[in-house]
C-alpha positions in Angstrom: 47.8 17.1 -27.6 49.1 13.6 -27.7 49.4 11.3 -30.7 49.3 7.5 -30.3 51.8 5.1 -31.9 51.6 1.4 -32.2 55.2 0.9 -33.4 56.0 -1.1 -30.3 53.2 -3.4 -31.1 54.3 -3.9 -34.7 57.8 -4.6 -33.6 56.5 -7.1 -31.1 54.5 -8.9 -33.8 57.7 -9.1 -36.0 59.6 -10.6 -33.0 56.8 -13.1 -32.5 56.6 -13.8 -36.3 52.9 -12.9 -36.2 50.9 -10.9 -38.7 48.3 -8.3 -37.9 45.7 -10.6 -39.5 46.7 -13.4 -37.2 46.6 -11.1 -34.1 43.1 -10.0 -35.3 41.9 -13.6 -35.6 43.3 -14.6 -32.2 42.1 -11.4 -30.4 38.7 -11.4 -32.1 38.5 -7.8 -33.1 37.3 -6.3 -36.4 39.3 -5.5 -39.5 38.7 -1.8 -38.7 40.9 -2.1 -35.6 43.7 -3.6 -37.7 43.5 -0.5 -40.0 43.5 1.8 -37.0 46.7 0.1 -35.7 48.4 0.5 -39.1 47.4 4.2 -39.2 48.3 5.0 -35.6 44.8 6.1 -34.7 43.0 5.5 -31.4 41.5 2.1 -30.5 39.3 1.3 -27.6 40.7 0.1 -24.3 38.7 -3.1 -24.8 40.7 -3.8 -28.0 44.0 -3.0 -26.2 43.0 -5.5 -23.5 42.3 -8.2 -26.1 45.7 -7.6 -27.8 47.5 -7.7 -24.5 45.8 -11.0 -23.5 46.9 -12.6 -26.8 50.4 -11.3 -26.6 50.7 -11.7 -22.9 52.0 -8.2 -22.5 51.2 -4.9 -20.7 49.7 -1.9 -22.4 52.9 0.2 -22.2 54.7 -2.5 -24.2 52.5 -2.0 -27.3 51.4 1.7 -27.1 53.3 4.9 -27.0 51.9 8.4 -26.6 53.8 11.1 -28.4 53.4 14.8 -27.8 52.2 16.6 -31.0 53.7 20.0 -31.7 50.8 20.8 -34.0 52.6 23.8 -35.5 53.3 26.9 -33.6 51.0 29.9 -33.7 53.7 32.0 -32.0 55.6 34.3 -34.3 52.7 35.0 -36.7 53.5 38.7 -36.4 57.2 38.3 -37.3 
């Protein structure tokens, strides 16, 4: 399973001296999306597109997918 990370986006916002609230206002998405970004939970492709339009960037510049180990069930009988 893969986890999503928006660390790249947050770093980009710092570089552009822009807050998440300002991005939300310019992109026109709900406060719920801002919360999801802070918590590294999935957002819709439509929201990603809005963010990319405002920041003039590509999706892979703001989102990273990270493999989750999820704990190993191997070795339970050790």
